[in-house]
N, C-alpha and C positions, 0 to 999 in steps of 0.2 A: 777669701781664702787665706789660710794661715801663712805666715812668713816662711820663707825658705830656710832650711837648716843652714847654720853658719859653716863656712868652709873649714874653719879651724876645728869645729866639732866633728865634722865628717872625717877630717884627717886624723883626729885623735881616736875615733871609734872604729875606723875601717882601714883595711889594708888595700892600697891601690898599687898596681892594677889588681882587679879582682871582681867577683860577682857582687852585684848590689840589687836588692829587692825593692821594687817600686810597687805600690798598691794604689790603684785609682778606683774610686767609687763614683758612679754616675748613673744617670737615667738610662734605663735599658731601652734605648731607641736610637734610630739613625746609625746602626752598626757601631755602637759605642766601643765594643771590645776590639773590633777590627781597626777602628781609628786609633785607639790607644797603642796597640801593637805596632801599627804603621808609623805612628809618630816617633816611637822609640827607635824603630829600624831606620827611619830617615835621619834622625839626629846622629845616630852612630854610623851612618853610611854603610849599613849592612845590606846584603842582597838576600837575607834570610830572616826569619822570625826567631827571636830569642825565645827560650822556654817560657811558657806562660800558662796560667790557669785562670779560669773565671768561674764565678758562682753568682746565680741570681737569687734575689730575695724570694721568700715563699710566694708572694703575690706577683712577682715578676716586674715590679716597678723599677727597681734598681739592680745594678750588677756591679760586682767588684772584679777587677782584673789585677792579678799579681804577675809581674814580669821580672825575670832575673837575668839581665844582660851582663856581659863582661864589660866593665868600664875601666878606663885608663887612669882617671883622676877625679878628685872631688869637683873640679871645674866641669867635667863632663856630666857628673851627677846633677849639678846645679843647672846646667844647660837643659837637661832632660826635664827636670822639675819645671823650669820656666816654660818650656814648650807644652808640657802636659797641663799646666795651669790655663792654657788658652783653649783647651778642648771644650767643644760644645757639650753641655750636659754634665760637666764635671761637678761633683758635690764635695769630694774630699780626696786629698792626696796624702799618702803616708810613705 
């Protein structure tokens, strides 16, 4: 898995607090979409799902999940990336 974005780069490119888009691509199995959404909800300590979209590949082997939660800081973004990196079946994070 690629290295996490640098905190300094996140702070330079994004305004915090604010929305931040995470995209996770993984194997379309074991409720991948639900697990990714739940991981973000848990890290942010929300009792609701943040807005998200998902899309399967034509053959259905992989799925991408884009979720746009409201985050307070670059540290929170990095914490979410670290957690998503541990997801079973993860192929790529953006």
